[in-house]
N, C-alpha and C positions, 0 to 999 in steps of 0.2 A: 417508521414503517414506510416502505417504498412501493409505489405502484408499478406493476409490470412483473415480468419474470426475473429471477436472479440473473439469468444469462444476459438480459438487457443492461444490467449494471456491472457486467464483468465478473460476476460471482459464480461459483460452481452451483449447479442445480441442487446439490445436496445441502447447501447452506440454509435453505428455507425449510427443510424437513417436510416436503409435501405429503409424505405418507402419513403424517400426523395431523394434517389440516384438510378436512374433507371439503371445505368450500373453495379450495383452489382448483381451477380448471385449466389454467394456463392457456387461455385463448380458445378453448373448444366451445364454450358457450358465450358467444359475443354477438353484438349487433353491429359490428364494424363494417360489414358489407352485406349485400342482399342475400348472398348464398348462406353465410353464417347466420344471418337473421332468420331466414326461413328454416334452417336446421334447428336453431334454438327454439323457435316457435313450435316446430314439430315435436321437439322433445317435451316442451311444456304441455302441448295438447295431448300427448300420449300419457301424461301424468307420471313420467319417469324422470325424476330429478327436477321437477318444476320448482320445488321449494329452494333448492340450491341456487337456481337462477334468480329466484325472487330475493333471497338473502344477499346475493351479490349486487343486484340492482338496488337494494335498500342501502348498501354501503356506498354505492356510486352516485346515487341520486337522492331525491326527496323520498324518504321512506314511505310515507302515506300514499304517494303517487305510485310507487313501485308495487305496493301491496294491492292497491286498487286495480291497476292494470293487470297484474298477474292473476288475481282472483277472478276478474271479469273474463279474461282469456280462458281460464280453466273452466269456468261455469258455462260460458257461451259456446266455446268450441268443443271442449272435451265431452261435456254432458249433453248439450242441446243439439249441436250440429252433427255430432257423431251418431246420435240416436236417429236423427232425420235421415242421414245417409244409410244407416242400417235398415230403416223402415222402407226406404225406396228400393233397396236391394231385395228385401224380403218380398215386397209387392211384385217386383219384376220376376222373381223366381216363381211366385204363386201364379202369375199370369202364364208363364211358360208351362207350368204343370197343368193348368186348365186347358191350354191349347193342346198339349200332348194327350190329355185324356180324351178330348174331342176327336183327335186324329185316330186314337186307338179304337174308339167306339165306331167311327166311320169305317175303319178297316175291318172290324168284327162284323159289321152289318154287310159289307161287301163280301166277306168270306162266307157268311151264312147264305147269301143269295147265290153265290157260286155253288155251294154244296147242294142247295135245293135244285138248281138247274142240272147238276150232274146226277142227282138221284131220281 
């Protein structure tokens, strides 16, 4: 077994039968530079394909370390931090709604006082 893409070894891409191997990502999910690392982390946090990244990390490094890091990332970021962000957004929307309701009540009171003055 050779690490890297078949093109790196001068072989045609079809020689590896990538359509039959679901764990091959050919450099799309890597930690080689900061941009790809952020993209791969984002993919893991969104829970879309994080097991594929974990299995590739298990093949490339110490398996227990890869499982630990990936599971902690998913638990802390995907479940905990995402819920905190959603709670802050919901609270902001609720404050905006309360402010809008107060403005509507004030406008209604002003409108009533104008109607009384006109009648």
